[in-house]
N, C-alpha and C positions, 0 to 999 in steps of 0.2 A: 221543869224550863219551860219556856214558851216555845213559838214555833221560829226556827231560824229562819234570820232573815239576811236578805242579800243586796247590797248594794252594788249597781254596774255601772260599769263603763264599758268601751271598746277596748277590755283588755283579753289575755288571752283565752278566760274561759267563752267569755264571749263568743271570739271570733272562731275559736274553736266548732262551737257546736252551732253557731247561726251559718258560718261560712263551709268551713271543709269538712264536718262528718256530714251536714245536712247534703254538700254537693257530691260526697261519696254516695248517701242510701237516695238520691236522686236518680245518679246514673248506674246504681244496683235496679232499680225498681224500671226503668225506661228500658235495659236488658232484658230483664222477667215479663216484659208487655208484650203478649201474644200476637200472634200474626192474627190481622181483624177482628182483636178487640178495641177498646178506646185508646187513642194515644196519651200519654203522660200528662200533656195540658188539658184533659179532658177526664182524669183520672179521679175515683173518691181515695184515698188516702188516708190509711189509722197509722194514726202512731201510738202504740201499745206502752205505757206509762212515760206519756209525753213531761214529767215532772217541769219544769218553770216553763215550759212551752216556747225555750228558743229554737232548738231544731224544729217545731213543726213551722214556725215561720219560716225558717229557713229552706225546708222542703219545698215550702206553700212559692217563695219567692224566686227558688230553683225554677219554679214551672208546672209543679201537682195542678191539675185541676181543682180541687179543695182537699181541705186536711182537717182531721177530725181527732184533737187528741184527747186522751183518754187517762186518767189516773187515778191513785186512789184517793189522794191529795187533792189541794185547791190551788197548790200554789202555783197555778200557771194563770191567776188572778193578779200575779203580780207585773204580767207581761209587759202592758203598758206601757207601764212604767223603765220599764228597765229598755222598752224602746225607744222611748223620748229620751233619755241618758244615751244610750249607743249608737242609737241610728237618727239622731237630729231632728227627733220628733214628727219621724211617721209613722201613721195609722196604720191598725193592723187591719188585715186586707178581709174584706165582707164572707171569701172562702175558708177560712181562718175559723175554728168552733171548738171549744173544748168541753167534755162533760166530767165530771168528779161517778166515778163508778165505786161501788162497797165491796172490799175484800172479800172474794172468794166465790163471789156472783157473777151469774153470765153475763156476757158484755151484753149494756141494752141495747140492740140492732137484732134488726131483724136479719134473717137469712140474706148472704149473698149480696149484702149492702156496702160492701165493699170493693172495688176493684185492685189495691193492693195495699201492704201493709209492712210495718219494718217497726223495730223497736232496739234500742239502743242503751245497752250495760242497765238493762232491765231484770233479765230472766235469774240472774244469778240471788235473787234476793225475793225470786216466788215460790210461796209455799208448797201447789200443785200447779208446776210445771206443766204435765200432763192436760190434767182439767184447761189452764190458758189457752194450749197451743190448740185444744179439741175447738175452746170460743173462736180463737181466729180461724183456726181454719171453716168454722163457719159462716162466719159472717164475709168471707173472702168467696167472689163467683169464680166458677170453674175458672180456668187458669189465670186467676188471679196470682201476684208475686209478694213473697214473702222475705225482707230482710232480714236479716236474724243478729244481734252482735252481741259478744259477752267482752269486759275487759274488767279487770282480772278475773280468768277462774279460779279457784278457789284455791288449789292445790298449787300454784304456779308461786316462784317467791314471795310474791306481796300479793298475795291472794287475799290476805288479812282487811285489804285498806286499808291499813294504819302507818302504814311507811311514815308518814308527817309526825306520828308518834314513836314508833320503834321501828327502826331502819335496820331491818333483820330478815333478810333471806331465809325462808322458808321458817319463821321462829314460830308460825301461830299452828307450825307440826309438828315441830320437832320439841320443845316442851310449854302447851298453848297454857296453862294455868299461869308461869311464870311468865311468860311473852305480854299476859294480857295483864298481868299485874303492872309492869314496866311501862304500858301505853298507860295506864291508868296513870302514873305518877309520874308522867313526862312533862318535860318544865318545853315554853312556848321558845324555841330553838329557832325557829324560821326569818331567816332576814324580813325587816319590814317592807323594802321592794321586792321580797317573791312571794307574798303574802297572796293568795287567790279570792274569790269573790267569798268565799265561805268566812274568813275570817274577819273583816270589813267590817260589822256590825254585827257582830258578836263575840264575846270575852272568850280566852281560850280553855278556860273550863266549861265555856257550853259547845267550844267546838271539839271539844275531848270527850262530852257526853253522847252528842252527836253521831262523832264515828265507831265508838265502842257498841252505841245501838243497830249502827250499818254493821258494825259486825255480826253480831247477835242474830243479822234477820238474813244472812247470808245462808242459799242451802244446801252448798257444798255439792253440787253435782258437776259431773267428772265432765270431758268433750266424748268417751263412748257413751254415758248416759245419757247428754241432749241428744245426740246423733242417733241413737233407739229410739228416746221418745219423739221427734220430729218425724220419722217415720212411722212409728205407731199412731201419730196424729192421722195420717196420710197425707203429708207432703212428698214429694218427688226434691228431691234435693238435685238442685242445676249445678249448684259448686258450692266447694268449701274451702275455706282459705283460713290456716293459721300460723300461727307466728311464736315460736320459741326465743325462752331468754339465752344470750350469747355471755362469753366471759367468764363463768361459772359453771360450777356442775352441782347437783343435790347431794346434800350429804348418804357417805354408806347407808349410813342408820335409819334412811329412810326410803333408798330401795328395798328395805326389805317389807314394808309395808304398804309400797305406794308404786301403781306406774310410772315408768320413767318418759312416759308420753306426759301425765296428768302431771308431772312436778316440775317441768320445761313450760309446759302450752300455757303463753299468756292469756291470746285472744284467741278468739273464734269469728267468723264473720258464715253465714250458713246466707245461702240466695236459692230462697223455695218457692215452688209450685205448688200450686192445688191443681190436681188434675181434672180434666176436662171428660165428662163422660164418655167411653166410646173410644177416646183418644181423638175427636175430632174438635174443631172448633163451633165454642156458641155465637 
């Protein structure tokens, strides 16, 4: 299968990433800005796993001094076309740059190269979570803030990222093989007016293969393990927010094998900070 192609308009996907998620990240990084450090409008910000670049552009427009997006793919190359279709031909700002990086390799930046960093729905796909956290820690200035978000976590009801193929809460945990078989055999049942950008320039079979490949990349990290990993990397946890599913309970059979917190927790957001040596302000 060739690369997944996207056709963008000012739709829910673009709006949620360019405006809503980017504004949330910018607000978090402003809160994390240390006294005596650079104000947000002067900060060098790193987007870890920038994907198509929409959020990086949004954070840039939300007031960051500069934003550098990094990703193992080069899908950010399509951003100028996306912007043309979605924002009426706006030009990309000079203070927005992108770098394609090699999987599993150190980030191509010197120590303390950035004042702040963020990552949105990326770390659930990272094979070496501890290694990437250590790299983010390294390239941040002392006192630098890091906003880290994951949704959905693997053990949550729809943590398989396959709800469009098999709408079965915890199906991937109850009987993984049968669940994946049903996902592979799924028919296109999404109404035309509800299809997001993933569907617009791709056949349903290509979309299906893409989603199943995404499932295969999930690292299955738990909330407790992620918390330990950010602390082991050296970060101070300034705040941690989680959301739990409501309206239905995990099957009793799953509670024998998984912590209830993992089964219920759908999203986590961390506000982290790299400590300043000696506790002072650099």
